[in-house]
Backbone of each chain as nested JSON, in Angstrom:
{
  "chains": [
    {"id": "A", "residues": [
      {"number": 1, "name": "MET", "atoms": {"N": [0.848, -1.203, 0.0], "CA": [0.0, 0.0, 0.0], "C": [0.878, 1.246, 0.0]}},
      {"number": 2, "name": "ILE", "atoms": {"N": [0.505, 2.189, -0.782], "CA": [1.221, 3.462, -0.855], "C": [0.386, 4.515, -0.131]}},
      {"number": 3, "name": "LYS", "atoms": {"N": [1.074, 5.41, 0.559], "CA": [0.345, 6.487, 1.23], "C": [0.365, 7.735, 0.345]}},
      {"number": 4, "name": "PHE", "atoms": {"N": [-0.812, 8.309, 0.134], "CA": [-0.931, 9.532, -0.66], "C": [-1.493, 10.65, 0.199]}},
      {"number": 5, "name": "GLN", "atoms": {"N": [-1.135, 11.858, -0.193], "CA": [-1.755, 13.038, 0.412], "C": [-2.58, 13.718, -0.667]}},
      {"number": 6, "name": "ALA", "atoms": {"N": [-3.801, 14.067, -0.343], "CA": [-4.649, 14.8, -1.293], "C": [-4.904, 16.206, -0.782]}},
      {"number": 7, "name": "GLU", "atoms": {"N": [-4.916, 17.15, -1.71], "CA": [-5.268, 18.55, -1.418], "C": [-6.477, 18.882, -2.269]}},
      {"number": 8, "name": "ILE", "atoms": {"N": [-7.562, 19.198, -1.604], "CA": [-8.841, 19.391, -2.295], "C": [-9.309, 20.839, -2.088]}},
      {"number": 9, "name": "ASP", "atoms": {"N": [-9.765, 21.467, -3.155], "CA": [-10.414, 22.781, -3.045], "C": [-11.883, 22.618, -3.394]}},
      {"number": 10, "name": "VAL", "atoms": {"N": [-12.742, 23.073, -2.514], "CA": [-14.183, 23.055, -2.766], "C": [-14.653, 24.508, -2.791]}},
      {"number": 11, "name": "MET", "atoms": {"N": [-15.142, 24.947, -3.944], "CA": [-15.51, 26.361, -4.096], "C": [-16.973, 26.504, -4.489]}},
      {"number": 12, "name": "PRO", "atoms": {"N": [-17.613, 27.609, -4.062], "CA": [-18.967, 27.872, -4.552], "C": [-18.921, 28.04, -6.066]}},
      {"number": 13, "name": "LYS", "atoms": {"N": [-19.907, 27.491, -6.766], "CA": [-19.921, 27.616, -8.23], "C": [-20.004, 29.072, -8.642]}},
      {"number": 14, "name": "LYS", "atoms": {"N": [-19.46, 29.367, -9.82], "CA": [-19.373, 30.752, -10.298], "C": [-20.726, 31.436, -10.337]}},
      {"number": 15, "name": "GLU", "atoms": {"N": [-21.77, 30.689, -10.707], "CA": [-23.082, 31.314, -10.872], "C": [-23.825, 31.439, -9.542]}},
      {"number": 16, "name": "ILE", "atoms": {"N": [-23.198, 30.958, -8.455], "CA": [-23.831, 31.035, -7.137], "C": [-23.256, 32.226, -6.377]}},
      {"number": 17, "name": "LEU", "atoms": {"N": [-24.122, 33.007, -5.761], "CA": [-23.667, 34.117, -4.926], "C": [-22.838, 33.58, -3.764]}},
      {"number": 18, "name": "ASP", "atoms": {"N": [-21.825, 34.328, -3.373], "CA": [-21.013, 33.934, -2.223], "C": [-21.07, 35.089, -1.217]}},
      {"number": 19, "name": "PRO", "atoms": {"N": [-22.087, 35.08, -0.356], "CA": [-22.286, 36.228, 0.549], "C": [-21.111, 36.45, 1.5]}},
      {"number": 20, "name": "GLN", "atoms": {"N": [-20.473, 35.37, 1.922], "CA": [-19.314, 35.51, 2.818], "C": [-18.175, 36.236, 2.094]}},
      {"number": 21, "name": "GLY", "atoms": {"N": [-17.915, 35.81, 0.862], "CA": [-16.873, 36.461, 0.076], "C": [-17.204, 37.919, -0.177]}},
      {"number": 22, "name": "LYS", "atoms": {"N": [-18.471, 38.194, -0.452], "CA": [-18.913, 39.563, -0.714], "C": [-18.688, 40.444, 0.523]}},
      {"number": 23, "name": "ALA", "atoms": {"N": [-19.036, 39.913, 1.681], "CA": [-18.862, 40.666, 2.925], "C": [-17.387, 40.959, 3.171]}},
      {"number": 24, "name": "VAL", "atoms": {"N": [-16.538, 39.964, 2.926], "CA": [-15.107, 40.162, 3.168], "C": [-14.531, 41.147, 2.15]}},
      {"number": 25, "name": "THR", "atoms": {"N": [-15.019, 41.088, 0.9], "CA": [-14.585, 42.073, -0.1], "C": [-14.898, 43.491, 0.402]}},
      {"number": 26, "name": "GLY", "atoms": {"N": [-16.08, 43.664, 0.993], "CA": [-16.44, 44.974, 1.54], "C": [-15.514, 45.407, 2.656]}},
      {"number": 27, "name": "SER", "atoms": {"N": [-15.109, 44.465, 3.496], "CA": [-14.228, 44.799, 4.625], "C": [-12.843, 45.235, 4.173]}},
      {"number": 28, "name": "MET", "atoms": {"N": [-12.435, 44.791, 2.976], "CA": [-11.093, 45.148, 2.488], "C": [-10.951, 46.663, 2.364]}},
      {"number": 29, "name": "LYS", "atoms": {"N": [-12.035, 47.326, 1.962], "CA": [-12.004, 48.781, 1.81], "C": [-11.64, 49.44, 3.139]}},
      {"number": 30, "name": "ASN", "atoms": {"N": [-12.241, 48.958, 4.223], "CA": [-11.974, 49.53, 5.545], "C": [-10.538, 49.286, 5.998]}},
      {"number": 31, "name": "LEU", "atoms": {"N": [-9.915, 48.27, 5.437], "CA": [-8.518, 47.963, 5.76], "C": [-7.565, 48.752, 4.868]}},
      {"number": 32, "name": "GLY", "atoms": {"N": [-8.099, 49.571, 3.976], "CA": [-7.229, 50.283, 3.031], "C": [-6.752, 49.401, 1.895]}},
      {"number": 33, "name": "LEU", "atoms": {"N": [-7.511, 48.353, 1.589], "CA": [-7.105, 47.437, 0.515], "C": [-8.197, 47.368, -0.554]}},
      {"number": 34, "name": "ALA", "atoms": {"N": [-8.619, 48.56, -1.009], "CA": [-9.729, 48.62, -1.966], "C": [-9.352, 47.998, -3.308]}},
      {"number": 35, "name": "GLU", "atoms": {"N": [-8.051, 47.796, -3.56], "CA": [-7.648, 47.183, -4.842], "C": [-7.894, 45.677, -4.868]}},
      {"number": 36, "name": "ILE", "atoms": {"N": [-8.307, 45.118, -3.729], "CA": [-8.667, 43.691, -3.693], "C": [-10.16, 43.565, -3.971]}},
      {"number": 37, "name": "GLN", "atoms": {"N": [-10.489, 42.752, -4.953], "CA": [-11.868, 42.638, -5.432], "C": [-12.249, 41.182, -5.605]}},
      {"number": 38, "name": "ASN", "atoms": {"N": [-13.551, 40.949, -5.635], "CA": [-14.095, 39.67, -6.082], "C": [-13.564, 38.481, -5.268]}},
      {"number": 39, "name": "ILE", "atoms": {"N": [-13.637, 38.604, -3.957], "CA": [-13.188, 37.523, -3.081], "C": [-14.236, 36.414, -3.069]}},
      {"number": 40, "name": "ARG", "atoms": {"N": [-13.772, 35.194, -3.224], "CA": [-14.669, 34.043, -3.08], "C": [-14.051, 33.078, -2.071]}},
      {"number": 41, "name": "ILE", "atoms": {"N": [-14.89, 32.551, -1.207], "CA": [-14.384, 31.738, -0.098], "C": [-14.973, 30.344, -0.158]}},
      {"number": 42, "name": "GLY", "atoms": {"N": [-14.099, 29.362, -0.181], "CA": [-14.531, 27.969, -0.164], "C": [-13.748, 27.211, 0.88]}},
      {"number": 43, "name": "LYS", "atoms": {"N": [-13.641, 25.888, 0.688], "CA": [-12.943, 25.06, 1.665], "C": [-11.67, 24.487, 1.054]}},
      {"number": 44, "name": "HIS", "atoms": {"N": [-10.647, 24.393, 1.879], "CA": [-9.436, 23.667, 1.488], "C": [-9.318, 22.47, 2.42]}},
      {"number": 45, "name": "ILE", "atoms": {"N": [-9.225, 21.293, 1.849], "CA": [-9.246, 20.063, 2.639], "C": [-7.997, 19.255, 2.32]}},
      {"number": 46, "name": "THR", "atoms": {"N": [-7.293, 18.815, 3.354], "CA": [-6.177, 17.9, 3.139], "C": [-6.536, 16.569, 3.79]}},
      {"number": 47, "name": "LEU", "atoms": {"N": [-6.106, 15.492, 3.177], "CA": [-6.352, 14.177, 3.774], "C": [-5.272, 13.205, 3.333]}},
      {"number": 48, "name": "GLU", "atoms": {"N": [-5.167, 12.119, 4.076], "CA": [-4.241, 11.045, 3.724], "C": [-5.038, 9.817, 3.326]}},
      {"number": 49, "name": "ILE", "atoms": {"N": [-4.511, 9.098, 2.357], "CA": [-5.21, 7.892, 1.914], "C": [-4.181, 6.83, 1.548]}},
      {"number": 50, "name": "GLU", "atoms": {"N": [-4.473, 5.584, 1.942], "CA": [-3.616, 4.463, 1.55], "C": [-4.298, 3.687, 0.449]}},
      {"number": 51, "name": "ALA", "atoms": {"N": [-3.557, 3.421, -0.612], "CA": [-4.128, 2.693, -1.746], "C": [-3.001, 1.989, -2.483]}},
      {"number": 52, "name": "PRO", "atoms": {"N": [-3.325, 0.919, -3.218], "CA": [-2.28, 0.198, -3.945], "C": [-1.715, 0.992, -5.126]}},
      {"number": 53, "name": "THR", "atoms": {"N": [-2.516, 1.829, -5.746], "CA": [-2.025, 2.623, -6.883], "C": [-2.57, 4.043, -6.79]}},
      {"number": 54, "name": "ALA", "atoms": {"N": [-1.949, 4.947, -7.539], "CA": [-2.417, 6.335, -7.578], "C": [-3.815, 6.414, -8.189]}},
      {"number": 55, "name": "GLU", "atoms": {"N": [-4.1, 5.538, -9.167], "CA": [-5.421, 5.561, -9.816], "C": [-6.519, 5.247, -8.804]}},
      {"number": 56, "name": "ILE", "atoms": {"N": [-6.262, 4.243, -7.969], "CA": [-7.278, 3.872, -6.976], "C": [-7.435, 4.987, -5.943]}},
      {"number": 57, "name": "ALA", "atoms": {"N": [-6.325, 5.577, -5.517], "CA": [-6.415, 6.693, -4.569], "C": [-7.238, 7.827, -5.178]}},
      {"number": 58, "name": "HIS", "atoms": {"N": [-6.992, 8.107, -6.453], "CA": [-7.714, 9.153, -7.164], "C": [-9.218, 8.872, -7.163]}},
      {"number": 59, "name": "ALA", "atoms": {"N": [-9.58, 7.635, -7.46], "CA": [-10.997, 7.265, -7.523], "C": [-11.66, 7.391, -6.148]}},
      {"number": 60, "name": "LYS", "atoms": {"N": [-10.927, 7.002, -5.105], "CA": [-11.497, 7.074, -3.749], "C": [-11.697, 8.521, -3.314]}},
      {"number": 61, "name": "VAL", "atoms": {"N": [-10.735, 9.377, -3.639], "CA": [-10.877, 10.788, -3.26], "C": [-12.035, 11.413, -4.034]}},
      {"number": 62, "name": "GLU", "atoms": {"N": [-12.156, 11.038, -5.3], "CA": [-13.285, 11.495, -6.118], "C": [-14.605, 11.11, -5.447]}},
      {"number": 63, "name": "GLU", "atoms": {"N": [-14.669, 9.88, -4.994], "CA": [-15.881, 9.384, -4.325], "C": [-16.161, 10.184, -3.046]}},
      {"number": 64, "name": "ALA", "atoms": {"N": [-15.1, 10.442, -2.271], "CA": [-15.278, 11.218, -1.032], "C": [-15.783, 12.625, -1.334]}},
      {"number": 65, "name": "CYS", "atoms": {"N": [-15.238, 13.233, -2.385], "CA": [-15.679, 14.59, -2.759], "C": [-17.151, 14.577, -3.14]}},
      {"number": 66, "name": "LYS", "atoms": {"N": [-17.512, 13.63, -4.009], "CA": [-18.881, 13.586, -4.532], "C": [-19.888, 13.308, -3.43]}},
      {"number": 67, "name": "ASN", "atoms": {"N": [-19.547, 12.414, -2.501], "CA": [-20.537, 11.933, -1.547], "C": [-20.534, 12.672, -0.223]}},
      {"number": 68, "name": "LEU", "atoms": {"N": [-19.462, 13.389, 0.085], "CA": [-19.409, 13.969, 1.416], "C": [-18.816, 15.381, 1.443]}},
      {"number": 69, "name": "LEU", "atoms": {"N": [-17.718, 15.602, 0.74], "CA": [-16.978, 16.845, 0.954], "C": [-17.567, 18.043, 0.207]}},
      {"number": 70, "name": "ALA", "atoms": {"N": [-18.155, 17.795, -0.954], "CA": [-18.72, 18.899, -1.731], "C": [-20.212, 18.689, -1.914]}},
      {"number": 71, "name": "ASN", "atoms": {"N": [-20.942, 19.779, -1.947], "CA": [-22.359, 19.766, -2.296], "C": [-22.437, 20.158, -3.771]}},
      {"number": 72, "name": "LEU", "atoms": {"N": [-22.618, 19.17, -4.638], "CA": [-22.441, 19.415, -6.078], "C": [-23.491, 20.352, -6.667]}},
      {"number": 73, "name": "ILE", "atoms": {"N": [-24.54, 20.6, -5.939], "CA": [-25.536, 21.561, -6.436], "C": [-24.968, 22.98, -6.376]}},
      {"number": 74, "name": "MET", "atoms": {"N": [-24.221, 23.242, -5.316], "CA": [-23.737, 24.612, -5.122], "C": [-22.226, 24.752, -5.252]}},
      {"number": 75, "name": "GLU", "atoms": {"N": [-21.499, 23.625, -5.203], "CA": [-20.04, 23.711, -5.138], "C": [-19.393, 22.859, -6.22]}},
      {"number": 76, "name": "SER", "atoms": {"N": [-18.191, 23.256, -6.606], "CA": [-17.393, 22.411, -7.481], "C": [-16.075, 22.122, -6.763]}},
      {"number": 77, "name": "TYR", "atoms": {"N": [-15.399, 21.066, -7.162], "CA": [-14.156, 20.718, -6.467], "C": [-13.055, 20.397, -7.464]}},
      {"number": 78, "name": "THR", "atoms": {"N": [-11.821, 20.613, -6.998], "CA": [-10.653, 20.167, -7.746], "C": [-9.711, 19.564, -6.707]}},
      {"number": 79, "name": "PHE", "atoms": {"N": [-8.883, 18.641, -7.132], "CA": [-7.907, 18.118, -6.179], "C": [-6.678, 17.582, -6.888]}},
      {"number": 80, "name": "LYS", "atoms": {"N": [-5.589, 17.474, -6.111], "CA": [-4.406, 16.794, -6.61], "C": [-3.916, 15.852, -5.534]}},
      {"number": 81, "name": "ILE", "atoms": {"N": [-3.255, 14.814, -5.996], "CA": [-2.801, 13.756, -5.097], "C": [-1.319, 13.561, -5.308]}},
      {"number": 82, "name": "GLU", "atoms": {"N": [-0.582, 13.372, -4.217], "CA": [0.806, 12.939, -4.41], "C": [1.207, 11.927, -3.351]}},
      {"number": 83, "name": "ALA", "atoms": {"N": [2.1, 11.035, -3.726], "CA": [2.6, 10.041, -2.794], "C": [3.46, 10.754, -1.743]}},
      {"number": 84, "name": "VAL", "atoms": {"N": [3.39, 10.273, -0.489], "CA": [4.192, 10.903, 0.569], "C": [5.113, 9.877, 1.216]}}
    ]},
    {"id": "B", "residues": [
      {"number": 1, "name": "MET", "atoms": {"N": [-1.477, 49.422, -14.407], "CA": [-1.846, 48.469, -13.353], "C": [-2.027, 47.071, -13.959]}},
      {"number": 2, "name": "ILE", "atoms": {"N": [-1.536, 46.088, -13.283], "CA": [-1.687, 44.702, -13.739], "C": [-2.717, 44.027, -12.836]}},
      {"number": 3, "name": "LYS", "atoms": {"N": [-3.507, 43.154, -13.419], "CA": [-4.489, 42.423, -12.614], "C": [-3.904, 41.053, -12.254]}},
      {"number": 4, "name": "PHE", "atoms": {"N": [-3.948, 40.744, -10.979], "CA": [-3.461, 39.448, -10.5], "C": [-4.602, 38.667, -9.862]}},
      {"number": 5, "name": "GLN", "atoms": {"N": [-4.458, 37.359, -9.918], "CA": [-5.38, 36.492, -9.176], "C": [-4.57, 35.805, -8.083]}},
      {"number": 6, "name": "ALA", "atoms": {"N": [-5.098, 35.812, -6.869], "CA": [-4.422, 35.126, -5.766], "C": [-5.26, 33.936, -5.309]}},
      {"number": 7, "name": "GLU", "atoms": {"N": [-4.558, 32.858, -4.985], "CA": [-5.205, 31.67, -4.414], "C": [-4.587, 31.455, -3.039]}},
      {"number": 8, "name": "ILE", "atoms": {"N": [-5.42, 31.516, -2.027], "CA": [-4.936, 31.479, -0.645], "C": [-5.509, 30.25, 0.057]}},
      {"number": 9, "name": "ASP", "atoms": {"N": [-4.657, 29.532, 0.788], "CA": [-5.14, 28.451, 1.657], "C": [-4.926, 28.876, 3.097]}},
      {"number": 10, "name": "VAL", "atoms": {"N": [-5.964, 28.806, 3.893], "CA": [-5.868, 29.097, 5.326], "C": [-6.212, 27.811, 6.066]}},
      {"number": 11, "name": "MET", "atoms": {"N": [-5.25, 27.277, 6.795], "CA": [-5.473, 25.979, 7.457], "C": [-5.283, 26.096, 8.96]}},
      {"number": 12, "name": "PRO", "atoms": {"N": [-6.017, 25.271, 9.732], "CA": [-5.75, 25.229, 11.175], "C": [-4.307, 24.753, 11.389]}},
      {"number": 13, "name": "LYS", "atoms": {"N": [-3.611, 25.378, 12.329], "CA": [-2.219, 24.983, 12.595], "C": [-2.142, 23.528, 13.024]}},
      {"number": 14, "name": "LYS", "atoms": {"N": [-0.998, 22.884, 12.746], "CA": [-0.835, 21.449, 13.002], "C": [-1.097, 21.086, 14.455]}},
      {"number": 15, "name": "GLU", "atoms": {"N": [-0.689, 21.973, 15.37], "CA": [-0.818, 21.639, 16.791], "C": [-2.21, 21.95, 17.326]}},
      {"number": 16, "name": "ILE", "atoms": {"N": [-3.085, 22.474, 16.478], "CA": [-4.451, 22.811, 16.905], "C": [-5.395, 21.692, 16.464]}},
      {"number": 17, "name": "LEU", "atoms": {"N": [-6.261, 21.256, 17.369], "CA": [-7.263, 20.259, 17.011], "C": [-8.183, 20.815, 15.938]}},
      {"number": 18, "name": "ASP", "atoms": {"N": [-8.625, 19.96, 15.036], "CA": [-9.564, 20.378, 13.995], "C": [-10.805, 19.494, 14.124]}},
      {"number": 19, "name": "PRO", "atoms": {"N": [-11.753, 19.895, 14.978], "CA": [-12.901, 19.026, 15.264], "C": [-13.752, 18.739, 14.023]}},
      {"number": 20, "name": "GLN", "atoms": {"N": [-13.852, 19.711, 13.122], "CA": [-14.629, 19.488, 11.906], "C": [-13.966, 18.4, 11.045]}},
      {"number": 21, "name": "GLY", "atoms": {"N": [-12.655, 18.504, 10.899], "CA": [-11.924, 17.482, 10.142], "C": [-12.038, 16.116, 10.784]}},
      {"number": 22, "name": "LYS", "atoms": {"N": [-11.987, 16.095, 12.102], "CA": [-12.09, 14.825, 12.83], "C": [-13.457, 14.186, 12.597]}},
      {"number": 23, "name": "ALA", "atoms": {"N": [-14.495, 14.996, 12.652], "CA": [-15.856, 14.481, 12.442], "C": [-16.002, 13.915, 11.031]}},
      {"number": 24, "name": "VAL", "atoms": {"N": [-15.44, 14.624, 10.05], "CA": [-15.568, 14.164, 8.665], "C": [-14.746, 12.891, 8.453]}},
      {"number": 25, "name": "THR", "atoms": {"N": [-13.573, 12.812, 9.114], "CA": [-12.789, 11.572, 9.037], "C": [-13.62, 10.399, 9.542]}},
      {"number": 26, "name": "GLY", "atoms": {"N": [-14.355, 10.612, 10.635], "CA": [-15.217, 9.553, 11.166], "C": [-16.303, 9.143, 10.18]}},
      {"number": 27, "name": "SER", "atoms": {"N": [-16.857, 10.114, 9.472], "CA": [-17.93, 9.825, 8.512], "C": [-17.437, 9.0, 7.335]}},
      {"number": 28, "name": "MET", "atoms": {"N": [-16.145, 9.099, 7.023], "CA": [-15.611, 8.358, 5.869], "C": [-15.807, 6.852, 6.049]}},
      {"number": 29, "name": "LYS", "atoms": {"N": [-15.682, 6.395, 7.297], "CA": [-15.869, 4.968, 7.569], "C": [-17.267, 4.527, 7.14]}},
      {"number": 30, "name": "ASN", "atoms": {"N": [-18.259, 5.342, 7.463], "CA": [-19.642, 4.983, 7.115], "C": [-19.872, 4.987, 5.607]}},
      {"number": 31, "name": "LEU", "atoms": {"N": [-19.029, 5.704, 4.896], "CA": [-19.137, 5.733, 3.429], "C": [-18.344, 4.595, 2.789]}},
      {"number": 32, "name": "GLY", "atoms": {"N": [-17.716, 3.753, 3.61], "CA": [-16.874, 2.692, 3.056], "C": [-15.52, 3.204, 2.595]}},
      {"number": 33, "name": "LEU", "atoms": {"N": [-15.061, 4.32, 3.162], "CA": [-13.771, 4.904, 2.754], "C": [-12.845, 4.995, 3.959]}},
      {"number": 34, "name": "ALA", "atoms": {"N": [-12.72, 3.862, 4.673], "CA": [-11.932, 3.867, 5.908], "C": [-10.455, 4.107, 5.631]}},
      {"number": 35, "name": "GLU", "atoms": {"N": [-10.001, 3.965, 4.371], "CA": [-8.589, 4.213, 4.049], "C": [-8.253, 5.701, 4.003]}},
      {"number": 36, "name": "ILE", "atoms": {"N": [-9.26, 6.541, 4.119], "CA": [-9.028, 7.993, 4.183], "C": [-8.89, 8.405, 5.643]}},
      {"number": 37, "name": "GLN", "atoms": {"N": [-7.781, 9.068, 5.952], "CA": [-7.45, 9.399, 7.333], "C": [-6.993, 10.842, 7.44]}},
      {"number": 38, "name": "ASN", "atoms": {"N": [-7.042, 11.324, 8.672], "CA": [-6.382, 12.581, 8.997], "C": [-6.844, 13.754, 8.123]}},
      {"number": 39, "name": "ILE", "atoms": {"N": [-8.158, 13.912, 8.024], "CA": [-8.717, 15.024, 7.252], "C": [-8.591, 16.313, 8.056]}},
      {"number": 40, "name": "ARG", "atoms": {"N": [-8.128, 17.348, 7.386], "CA": [-8.105, 18.685, 7.995], "C": [-8.8, 19.659, 7.051]}},
      {"number": 41, "name": "ILE", "atoms": {"N": [-9.605, 20.513, 7.632], "CA": [-10.45, 21.394, 6.819], "C": [-10.141, 22.841, 7.13]}},
      {"number": 42, "name": "GLY", "atoms": {"N": [-9.8, 23.568, 6.09], "CA": [-9.544, 24.998, 6.228], "C": [-10.299, 25.76, 5.16]}},
      {"number": 43, "name": "LYS", "atoms": {"N": [-9.806, 26.946, 4.825], "CA": [-10.488, 27.781, 3.84], "C": [-9.634, 27.911, 2.59]}},
      {"number": 44, "name": "HIS", "atoms": {"N": [-10.301, 27.954, 1.449], "CA": [-9.634, 28.29, 0.2], "C": [-10.254, 29.588, -0.295]}},
      {"number": 45, "name": "ILE", "atoms": {"N": [-9.43, 30.577, -0.534], "CA": [-9.915, 31.912, -0.883], "C": [-9.29, 32.34, -2.204]}},
      {"number": 46, "name": "THR", "atoms": {"N": [-10.12, 32.802, -3.116], "CA": [-9.589, 33.391, -4.344], "C": [-9.959, 34.865, -4.36]}},
      {"number": 47, "name": "LEU", "atoms": {"N": [-9.086, 35.676, -4.912], "CA": [-9.387, 37.103, -5.024], "C": [-8.633, 37.7, -6.191]}},
      {"number": 48, "name": "GLU", "atoms": {"N": [-9.075, 38.87, -6.611], "CA": [-8.401, 39.617, -7.667], "C": [-7.827, 40.881, -7.079]}},
      {"number": 49, "name": "ILE", "atoms": {"N": [-6.674, 41.26, -7.588], "CA": [-6.052, 42.485, -7.085], "C": [-5.351, 43.207, -8.23]}},
      {"number": 50, "name": "GLU", "atoms": {"N": [-5.478, 44.519, -8.258], "CA": [-4.767, 45.322, -9.253], "C": [-3.593, 45.998, -8.576]}},
      {"number": 51, "name": "ALA", "atoms": {"N": [-2.423, 45.879, -9.177], "CA": [-1.228, 46.475, -8.589], "C": [-0.228, 46.729, -9.706]}},
      {"number": 52, "name": "PRO", "atoms": {"N": [0.684, 47.694, -9.479], "CA": [1.655, 48.006, -10.539], "C": [2.684, 46.889, -10.754]}},
      {"number": 53, "name": "THR", "atoms": {"N": [3.017, 46.142, -9.691], "CA": [3.99, 45.057, -9.852], "C": [3.533, 43.839, -9.042]}},
      {"number": 54, "name": "ALA", "atoms": {"N": [4.115, 42.689, -9.367], "CA": [3.795, 41.466, -8.637], "C": [4.223, 41.588, -7.173]}},
      {"number": 55, "name": "GLU", "atoms": {"N": [5.334, 42.307, -6.917], "CA": [5.822, 42.445, -5.535], "C": [4.798, 43.195, -4.68]}},
      {"number": 56, "name": "ILE", "atoms": {"N": [4.241, 44.253, -5.257], "CA": [3.252, 45.03, -4.501], "C": [1.982, 44.205, -4.282]}},
      {"number": 57, "name": "ALA", "atoms": {"N": [1.555, 43.481, -5.307], "CA": [0.376, 42.62, -5.154], "C": [0.625, 41.605, -4.034]}},
      {"number": 58, "name": "HIS", "atoms": {"N": [1.833, 41.036, -4.018], "CA": [2.202, 40.052, -2.999], "C": [2.101, 40.657, -1.604]}},
      {"number": 59, "name": "ALA", "atoms": {"N": [2.635, 41.864, -1.456], "CA": [2.624, 42.527, -0.148], "C": [1.196, 42.83, 0.314]}},
      {"number": 60, "name": "LYS", "atoms": {"N": [0.341, 43.243, -0.636], "CA": [-1.05, 43.577, -0.283], "C": [-1.817, 42.329, 0.139]}},
      {"number": 61, "name": "VAL", "atoms": {"N": [-1.581, 41.217, -0.561], "CA": [-2.285, 39.978, -0.212], "C": [-1.8, 39.496, 1.161]}},
      {"number": 62, "name": "GLU", "atoms": {"N": [-0.499, 39.62, 1.384], "CA": [0.07, 39.284, 2.699], "C": [-0.632, 40.088, 3.797]}},
      {"number": 63, "name": "GLU", "atoms": {"N": [-0.807, 41.368, 3.55], "CA": [-1.471, 42.251, 4.522], "C": [-2.924, 41.801, 4.749]}},
      {"number": 64, "name": "ALA", "atoms": {"N": [-3.626, 41.463, 3.668], "CA": [-5.019, 41.011, 3.793], "C": [-5.099, 39.72, 4.606]}},
      {"number": 65, "name": "CYS", "atoms": {"N": [-4.152, 38.8, 4.362], "CA": [-4.147, 37.526, 5.104], "C": [-3.929, 37.781, 6.58]}},
      {"number": 66, "name": "LYS", "atoms": {"N": [-2.922, 38.594, 6.889], "CA": [-2.546, 38.848, 8.282], "C": [-3.65, 39.558, 9.041]}},
      {"number": 67, "name": "ASN", "atoms": {"N": [-4.304, 40.535, 8.378], "CA": [-5.23, 41.4, 9.098], "C": [-6.677, 40.955, 9.047]}},
      {"number": 68, "name": "LEU", "atoms": {"N": [-7.015, 40.074, 8.11], "CA": [-8.432, 39.77, 7.97], "C": [-8.718, 38.305, 7.67]}},
      {"number": 69, "name": "LEU", "atoms": {"N": [-7.97, 37.717, 6.748], "CA": [-8.384, 36.401, 6.237], "C": [-7.997, 35.252, 7.153]}},
      {"number": 70, "name": "ALA", "atoms": {"N": [-6.876, 35.383, 7.863], "CA": [-6.433, 34.298, 8.747], "C": [-6.36, 34.797, 10.184]}},
      {"number": 71, "name": "ASN", "atoms": {"N": [-6.673, 33.923, 11.104], "CA": [-6.474, 34.178, 12.524], "C": [-5.138, 33.533, 12.893]}},
      {"number": 72, "name": "LEU", "atoms": {"N": [-4.086, 34.34, 13.017], "CA": [-2.732, 33.778, 13.107], "C": [-2.475, 33.0, 14.39]}},
      {"number": 73, "name": "ILE", "atoms": {"N": [-3.35, 33.139, 15.356], "CA": [-3.194, 32.347, 16.581], "C": [-3.516, 30.878, 16.298]}},
      {"number": 74, "name": "MET", "atoms": {"N": [-4.519, 30.669, 15.479], "CA": [-4.969, 29.297, 15.228], "C": [-4.724, 28.807, 13.81]}},
      {"number": 75, "name": "GLU", "atoms": {"N": [-4.421, 29.706, 12.907], "CA": [-4.352, 29.325, 11.493], "C": [-3.05, 29.788, 10.851]}},
      {"number": 76, "name": "SER", "atoms": {"N": [-2.637, 29.061, 9.83], "CA": [-1.523, 29.517, 9.011], "C": [-2.014, 29.622, 7.568]}},
      {"number": 77, "name": "TYR", "atoms": {"N": [-1.304, 30.409, 6.774], "CA": [-1.768, 30.594, 5.394], "C": [-0.621, 30.459, 4.409]}},
      {"number": 78, "name": "THR", "atoms": {"N": [-0.97, 30.064, 3.203], "CA": [-0.033, 30.072, 2.083], "C": [-0.811, 30.644, 0.902]}},
      {"number": 79, "name": "PHE", "atoms": {"N": [-0.092, 31.257, -0.025], "CA": [-0.796, 31.724, -1.223], "C": [0.141, 31.81, -2.405]}},
      {"number": 80, "name": "LYS", "atoms": {"N": [-0.453, 31.837, -3.577], "CA": [0.295, 32.123, -4.793], "C": [-0.491, 33.123, -5.623]}},
      {"number": 81, "name": "ILE", "atoms": {"N": [0.268, 33.868, -6.393], "CA": [-0.309, 34.959, -7.179], "C": [0.096, 34.76, -8.622]}},
      {"number": 82, "name": "GLU", "atoms": {"N": [-0.839, 34.991, -9.535], "CA": [-0.409, 35.062, -10.928], "C": [-1.164, 36.151, -11.679]}},
      {"number": 83, "name": "ALA", "atoms": {"N": [-0.508, 36.711, -12.663], "CA": [-1.136, 37.739, -13.501], "C": [-2.229, 37.083, -14.342]}},
      {"number": 84, "name": "VAL", "atoms": {"N": [-3.333, 37.803, -14.521], "CA": [-4.416, 37.233, -15.342], "C": [-4.714, 38.151, -16.534]}}
    ]}
  ]
}
């Protein structure tokens, strides 16, 4: 078994409003950082997985994203895996 | 002015418990994904910034992370910037 580390980003879909990001974008002005715009906030998830091959690890992480980590109606995900 | 996109990861520090990650790790077993371990959940933030140089954009994003996006007592952050 090989141990892999996965780094997953789960973000609100582009066509979905992100009220948290919008609020934080507004706060940037008060910090004197008005040049920062269009903040979007999602989740960054790291995990470890043991699998015989990288392909199997990839499939398992895909399954975890689809079934638990992301809400596919409102969120999209990307991830990368590397052996550790 | 050049437009940059920044991708920021804000994660709970290693020595800090991550109860949300722990709960999700437990749920993986019920999904038949017991080979997934040690889940940690943080934030992934994307933003746009206009600045005359990449160095200035970098400094501004650093300032935003320190003052607003991350709680440095409990969280650490990493980011990368690229021109868009």
